[in-house]
C-alpha positions as CSV (number, residue, x, y, z in Angstrom):
1,M,-26.9,-18.6,2.2
2,K,-25.6,-15.9,4.6
3,M,-21.8,-15.5,4.6
4,K,-20.1,-14.1,7.7
5,F,-16.5,-14.0,6.6
6,I,-14.7,-12.2,9.4
7,R,-12.3,-14.3,11.4
8,L,-8.9,-14.7,12.8
9,L,-7.2,-17.6,14.3
10,C,-4.9,-17.8,17.1
11,F,-2.7,-20.8,16.4
12,C,-0.4,-22.8,18.7
13,L,1.0,-26.2,18.4
14,L,1.1,-28.1,21.6
15,L,2.4,-31.6,22.6
16,S,2.6,-33.1,26.0
17,N,5.0,-35.7,27.3
18,L,2.0,-37.9,28.0
19,S,2.0,-41.2,26.1
20,L,5.5,-40.5,24.6
21,F,6.7,-44.0,25.1
22,T,4.1,-46.2,23.3
23,A,2.7,-46.0,19.9
24,C,-1.1,-46.4,19.7
25,S,-3.9,-46.7,17.2
26,T,-7.4,-45.3,17.7
27,D,-9.3,-47.3,15.1
28,A,-8.8,-50.9,13.9
29,G,-6.9,-50.8,10.6
30,D,-5.4,-47.3,11.2
31,P,-1.6,-47.1,11.2
32,P,-0.2,-46.7,14.6
33,I,0.2,-43.1,15.9
34,I,3.8,-42.3,16.7
35,P,3.9,-40.0,19.8
36,V,6.1,-36.9,19.4
37,S,7.2,-34.3,21.9
38,Y,5.3,-31.4,20.3
39,T,2.7,-29.1,21.8
40,V,0.4,-27.0,19.7
41,L,-1.5,-24.2,21.5
42,I,-4.8,-23.1,19.9
43,Y,-5.4,-19.6,21.2
44,M,-9.1,-19.1,20.6
45,A,-10.0,-15.4,21.3
46,A,-13.7,-16.0,20.9
47,D,-15.1,-13.4,23.2
48,N,-16.9,-11.9,20.2
49,S,-19.0,-13.0,17.2
50,M,-16.5,-15.9,16.7
51,D,-18.3,-17.6,19.6
52,S,-20.7,-19.1,17.1
53,E,-17.9,-21.1,15.5
54,V,-16.4,-22.5,18.7
55,D,-18.4,-25.7,19.1
56,Y,-17.7,-26.7,15.5
57,T,-14.0,-26.0,15.8
58,L,-13.8,-28.0,19.0
59,K,-15.5,-30.9,17.4
60,E,-13.0,-30.8,14.5
61,L,-10.1,-30.6,16.9
62,K,-11.3,-33.6,18.9
63,E,-11.7,-35.6,15.7
64,G,-8.2,-34.6,14.6
65,M,-6.6,-35.6,17.9
66,R,-7.8,-39.2,17.3
67,H,-5.0,-39.4,14.7
68,S,-2.4,-37.1,16.2
69,G,0.8,-37.9,18.0
70,G,1.4,-34.6,19.6
71,T,-0.5,-32.6,22.3
72,T,-3.2,-30.1,21.5
73,V,-3.8,-27.4,24.2
74,I,-6.7,-25.0,23.9
75,Y,-7.0,-21.5,25.4
76,L,-10.7,-20.7,25.1
77,D,-12.2,-17.3,25.9
78,R,-16.0,-17.3,25.0
79,L,-18.8,-14.9,25.3
80,E,-20.1,-14.7,28.9
81,E,-17.7,-17.4,30.1
82,P,-14.3,-17.0,31.9
83,P,-11.3,-18.3,29.9
84,R,-9.9,-21.8,30.5
85,L,-6.9,-23.8,29.4
86,F,-7.3,-27.5,28.6
87,R,-5.8,-30.2,26.5
88,I,-7.6,-32.7,24.3
89,T,-6.9,-36.4,24.5
90,T,-6.8,-38.9,21.6
91,E,-10.2,-40.0,22.9
92,G,-11.6,-36.5,22.5
93,E,-11.8,-35.7,26.2
94,E,-11.1,-32.3,27.6
95,I,-8.5,-32.3,30.5
96,S,-8.5,-29.1,32.4
97,L,-5.1,-27.4,32.9
98,K,-6.0,-24.0,34.3
99,N,-9.0,-21.7,34.8
100,Y,-8.7,-17.9,34.6
101,Q,-10.7,-15.0,35.9
102,E,-12.5,-12.9,33.2
103,E,-9.7,-11.2,31.3
104,N,-8.9,-9.5,28.0
105,S,-7.8,-12.2,25.5
106,A,-7.1,-9.5,22.9
107,D,-4.2,-8.3,25.0
108,A,-0.6,-9.2,24.0
109,A,0.4,-9.7,27.7
110,T,-2.5,-12.3,28.1
111,L,-1.3,-14.1,25.0
112,L,2.3,-14.3,26.3
113,R,1.1,-15.5,29.7
114,V,-1.0,-18.2,28.2
115,I,2.0,-19.4,26.1
116,N,4.2,-19.5,29.2
117,D,1.5,-21.4,31.2
118,T,1.2,-23.9,28.4
119,K,4.9,-24.5,28.1
120,E,5.2,-24.9,31.9
121,L,2.3,-27.2,32.2
122,I,3.0,-29.3,29.1
123,P,6.8,-29.2,28.5
124,S,7.8,-30.5,25.1
125,D,10.7,-30.4,22.6
126,K,8.7,-28.3,20.1
127,F,5.9,-25.8,20.3
128,G,3.6,-24.3,17.7
129,L,1.0,-21.6,17.9
130,V,-2.4,-21.2,16.2
131,Y,-4.1,-17.8,16.6
132,W,-7.8,-18.1,16.1
133,S,-10.0,-15.0,16.1
134,H,-10.9,-12.0,14.1
135,S,-8.3,-10.1,12.2
136,M,-7.5,-7.5,9.5
137,G,-3.8,-8.1,9.0
138,W,-1.7,-5.1,10.2
139,V,-4.5,-2.5,10.0
140,P,-5.0,-0.7,13.3
141,S,-8.0,-0.5,15.5
142,G,-10.2,2.6,14.9
143,Y,-9.6,2.4,11.2
144,S,-13.2,1.6,10.3
145,K,-14.6,4.7,12.0
146,E,-12.3,6.9,9.9
147,T,-13.2,5.3,6.6
148,R,-17.0,5.8,6.9
149,G,-18.2,8.4,4.4
150,M,-15.2,7.6,2.0
151,N,-17.2,5.5,-0.5
152,V,-17.0,2.5,1.9
153,S,-19.8,0.5,3.3
154,A,-21.2,2.0,6.5
155,S,-21.1,-1.5,8.0
156,F,-17.4,-1.8,7.6
157,P,-16.7,-4.2,10.5
158,R,-15.0,-3.2,13.7
159,T,-13.8,-6.7,14.3
160,R,-11.2,-7.1,11.6
161,Y,-8.0,-6.6,13.4
162,L,-5.7,-9.0,15.3
163,G,-8.0,-10.4,17.9
164,M,-11.0,-8.9,19.6
165,D,-12.4,-9.1,23.1
166,Q,-15.8,-7.9,24.2
167,H,-15.2,-8.5,27.9
168,Q,-17.3,-6.9,30.6
169,A,-15.6,-4.2,32.7
170,G,-18.1,-3.5,35.5
171,D,-21.3,-2.3,34.0
172,V,-19.6,-1.4,30.7
173,Q,-18.8,-3.7,27.9
174,D,-15.2,-3.0,26.8
175,L,-14.1,-3.6,23.2
176,T,-10.4,-4.3,22.8
177,L,-8.4,-5.1,19.6
178,M,-4.8,-6.2,19.5
179,E,-2.3,-4.3,17.4
180,I,0.4,-6.1,15.4
181,D,3.3,-4.1,16.9
182,E,2.0,-4.9,20.4
183,M,2.0,-8.6,19.7
184,A,5.5,-8.4,18.2
185,A,6.9,-6.5,21.2
186,S,5.3,-8.9,23.7
187,L,6.3,-12.2,22.3
188,P,10.0,-13.4,22.7
189,D,12.0,-14.3,19.6
190,N,11.7,-18.0,18.6
191,V,8.6,-18.5,20.7
192,A,7.4,-21.2,18.4
193,E,8.4,-23.3,15.4
194,F,5.4,-21.9,13.5
195,I,2.5,-19.5,13.9
196,L,-0.7,-20.4,12.0
197,F,-3.2,-17.5,11.8
198,D,-6.6,-19.0,11.3
199,A,-7.8,-15.5,10.5
200,C,-8.5,-12.9,7.8
201,M,-5.9,-11.0,5.9
202,M,-2.8,-12.2,7.8
203,G,-0.9,-12.9,4.7
204,S,0.2,-9.2,5.0
205,V,3.9,-8.7,4.5
206,E,3.8,-5.8,7.0
207,A,2.4,-7.9,9.7
208,L,4.6,-10.9,9.1
209,Y,7.7,-8.8,8.8
210,Q,6.9,-7.3,12.2
211,L,6.7,-10.8,13.6
212,R,9.5,-12.3,11.6
213,N,11.7,-13.3,14.5
214,K,9.0,-15.1,16.5
215,C,9.0,-18.4,14.5
216,D,10.4,-20.3,11.6
217,Y,7.2,-20.5,9.5
218,F,3.9,-18.8,9.1
219,V,0.8,-20.3,7.7
220,V,-1.6,-17.5,6.6
221,S,-4.4,-16.4,4.3
222,P,-3.8,-13.1,2.4
223,A,-7.6,-12.8,1.8
224,E,-10.5,-13.5,4.1
225,V,-11.4,-16.8,5.8
226,L,-14.8,-18.3,5.7
227,M,-16.9,-18.4,8.9
228,E,-19.6,-20.8,8.0
229,A,-19.7,-23.7,10.5
230,D,-23.1,-24.9,9.3
231,Y,-21.6,-25.7,5.9
232,D,-18.3,-27.3,7.1
233,A,-16.6,-24.1,6.0
234,S,-15.1,-22.4,9.0
235,G,-11.4,-21.8,9.0
236,M,-9.0,-24.7,9.1
237,P,-10.4,-28.2,8.6
238,Y,-8.8,-29.4,11.9
239,S,-10.1,-33.0,11.6
240,D,-7.9,-33.4,8.6
241,I,-4.9,-31.1,9.3
242,L,-4.3,-31.4,13.0
243,P,-2.0,-34.5,12.7
244,D,0.1,-32.6,10.2
245,L,0.8,-29.7,12.7
246,F,3.1,-32.0,14.6
247,R,5.3,-32.9,11.6
248,G,7.4,-29.8,11.0
249,K,7.9,-28.2,7.6
250,E,6.5,-31.0,5.6
251,G,3.5,-31.2,7.8
252,L,2.8,-27.5,7.4
253,L,3.1,-27.8,3.6
254,E,0.5,-30.6,3.8
255,T,-1.7,-28.5,6.0
256,C,-1.8,-25.8,3.3
257,R,-2.6,-28.4,0.6
258,K,-5.4,-29.9,2.6
259,Y,-6.9,-26.4,3.4
260,Y,-7.0,-25.5,-0.3
261,N,-8.5,-28.8,-1.4
262,H,-11.1,-28.6,1.4
263,Y,-12.5,-25.4,0.0
264,N,-11.8,-25.8,-3.7
265,N,-13.8,-29.1,-3.6
266,M,-16.9,-27.6,-1.9
267,S,-20.1,-28.5,-3.7
268,A,-21.5,-24.9,-3.4
269,K,-19.5,-22.5,-5.7
270,I,-19.7,-19.6,-3.2
271,L,-17.9,-21.8,-0.6
272,R,-15.0,-22.4,-3.0
273,S,-13.3,-19.4,-1.4
274,A,-9.8,-19.7,0.0
275,T,-6.3,-18.4,-0.2
276,I,-3.4,-20.0,1.7
277,A,0.3,-19.5,1.9
278,M,3.3,-20.9,3.9
279,I,6.0,-18.3,4.6
280,D,9.6,-18.9,5.6
281,A,10.1,-16.3,8.3
282,R,13.9,-16.5,8.0
283,Q,13.6,-15.2,4.4
284,L,11.6,-12.0,5.2
285,D,14.7,-9.9,5.8
286,G,15.9,-10.8,2.3
287,L,12.5,-9.9,0.9
288,Y,12.6,-6.6,2.7
289,N,16.0,-5.8,1.1
290,A,14.7,-6.8,-2.3
291,V,11.7,-4.6,-2.0
292,G,13.7,-1.8,-0.5
293,N,16.0,-1.9,-3.5
294,I,13.0,-1.0,-5.6
295,L,11.1,1.4,-3.3
296,N,13.9,3.3,-1.5
297,N,13.4,7.1,-1.9
298,H,10.3,6.4,-4.1
299,L,7.6,7.2,-1.6
300,F,6.2,10.1,-3.7
301,A,5.8,7.9,-6.7
302,M,4.0,5.3,-4.6
303,Q,1.7,8.0,-3.1
304,T,0.5,8.8,-6.6
305,L,0.5,5.2,-8.0
306,N,-2.4,4.2,-10.2
307,T,-3.6,1.0,-8.5
308,D,-6.4,0.3,-11.1
309,G,-6.0,-3.3,-12.3
310,L,-3.8,-4.5,-9.4
311,Q,-5.0,-7.7,-7.7
312,V,-6.6,-7.0,-4.4
313,Y,-7.5,-9.5,-1.6
314,H,-10.8,-8.1,-0.4
315,R,-14.3,-7.5,-1.7
316,A,-15.8,-4.2,-2.6
317,S,-17.2,-3.6,0.9
318,L,-13.6,-3.0,2.1
319,P,-11.2,-0.2,1.1
320,R,-8.5,-1.1,-1.4
321,V,-5.5,-1.4,1.0
322,F,-4.4,-5.1,0.5
323,F,-2.7,-5.5,-2.9
324,D,-0.8,-8.5,-4.2
325,L,2.9,-7.9,-3.4
326,D,4.1,-9.4,-6.7
327,D,1.6,-7.5,-8.7
328,V,2.8,-4.2,-7.2
329,M,6.5,-4.9,-7.5
330,K,6.1,-5.9,-11.2
331,L,4.5,-2.6,-11.9
332,V,7.0,-0.3,-10.2
333,S,10.4,-2.1,-10.8
334,T,12.9,-2.4,-13.6
335,T,13.4,-5.8,-15.3
336,V,16.6,-6.4,-13.3
337,Q,15.1,-5.2,-10.0
338,Y,12.0,-7.5,-10.6
339,Q,14.2,-10.5,-11.3
340,I,16.0,-10.1,-8.0
341,F,12.8,-9.5,-6.1
342,K,11.1,-12.5,-7.7
343,T,13.9,-14.8,-6.9
344,Q,13.7,-13.8,-3.2
345,L,9.9,-14.0,-3.2
346,D,10.1,-17.6,-4.4
347,Q,12.5,-18.4,-1.5
348,T,10.1,-16.7,1.0
349,V,6.8,-18.1,-0.1
350,L,7.2,-21.9,0.2
351,Y,3.6,-22.7,-0.9
352,K,0.6,-20.8,-2.2
353,A,-2.8,-21.7,-3.5
354,Y,-6.0,-19.9,-4.2
355,T,-9.5,-20.5,-5.6
356,E,-10.7,-18.7,-8.7
357,K,-13.0,-16.4,-6.7
358,F,-13.8,-15.5,-3.1
359,A,-17.5,-15.3,-2.0
360,G,-18.5,-15.1,-5.6
361,D,-17.5,-11.5,-6.2
362,L,-13.8,-11.2,-5.6
363,I,-11.9,-12.6,-8.7
364,L,-8.5,-14.0,-7.8
365,E,-6.5,-13.9,-11.0
366,R,-3.1,-13.7,-9.3
367,C,-1.9,-14.6,-5.8
368,S,1.7,-14.4,-4.7
369,G,0.8,-15.4,-1.1
370,L,1.5,-12.0,0.3
371,S,-0.3,-8.7,0.3
372,V,1.2,-5.2,0.6
373,Y,-0.1,-1.7,1.4
374,V,0.3,1.2,-1.0
375,P,0.5,4.4,1.0
376,L,-1.5,6.6,-1.3
377,N,-2.0,10.3,-0.8
378,K,-5.7,9.9,-0.1
379,W,-4.9,8.0,3.1
380,K,-2.4,10.4,4.6
381,D,-4.8,11.7,7.3
382,N,-6.1,8.3,8.3
383,K,-5.1,6.3,11.3
384,E,-3.8,3.3,9.3
385,Y,-1.4,5.5,7.3
386,I,0.0,7.1,10.4
387,Y,0.3,3.7,12.2
388,Y,2.0,2.2,9.1
389,F,4.8,4.8,9.2
390,N,5.1,5.2,13.0
391,S,4.8,1.6,14.2
392,L,5.7,-0.9,11.4
393,A,9.2,-1.8,10.5
394,W,8.3,-2.6,6.9
395,S,7.5,1.1,6.2
396,K,11.3,1.8,6.2
397,V,11.6,0.2,2.7
398,Y,11.0,3.8,1.5
399,G,14.1,5.1,3.2
400,N,14.2,8.5,5.0
401,N,11.4,10.2,3.0
């Protein structure tokens, strides 16, 4: 069975005012659906290899809408097709909202415009975002080229950043990847109640801290996300979880539970591969302060840290740059410092779950729900190290080193 694990999700909750005044039931015997003024936008940046997962995901979304009281809006940018914006009815119909010319869906300005279009066309009391595409957490574009020859697989994927677009620019195919700091700078604060990243490695504390003011809650995976539509194992199981996306905090917690159970109950062991976490964005400043209390003025010690034995969130084909946050803090803090940190971590991570392994070869013994980067000396000349200190607010936990 061939596994294709790279993926990222653009996530948006959309609900329209249509059918707000009557409760309905789609199947005989089902409880009535209570309409709510909630829109979820699913931002599907699929102008890349994720195109192979689109049809499966749309089928899942249409099934999920049969039991949902909110409005689901899809922005879909596929290979060799211009992007379009549409909503899905409770009968599974696609209702066109807007068509776009060929554009770069991995551009933060495009994401913002689509959010604004959705809110204007489908006004509602609440809004959620799902980002669906490729991703590699906060790690910047170009990183893969610089890691080749460093005991890393030569096939290290170029597609593992936040979003990817292979749009055609004249006679040349242009490859674009979105950076986390660009997304954070583009989106207004409080743009959504939640952001769900159906994507790899987005349980990165650096990425979420950069985006901390954009929503109340994040739903993320600190490890990879399966991309196997043929085996009912491609990202979020939307047929089950979509109704929960319109139910606020409790619905998001249930979304996490269903995601974990979906994968942990797979018949094939290799498909029992999932990590999931729900993060309270409003607690991330407190977490930053707790970590800063430990790491301030200790950059040199971290540059020489022995990371052997620490829990990582990726398989051997990727460089060791995503470590479990709790694991690292336990190693480098005093007993008192760790107790303060752990109390804050428990307030920040509202839910976490993980399978015993990922893809059969990554053993998951511990999972706090968040990953962290260790800026080791060996990375100092690499693009990701420079980007980390120049562009990410989280890097200031080391003080003025």
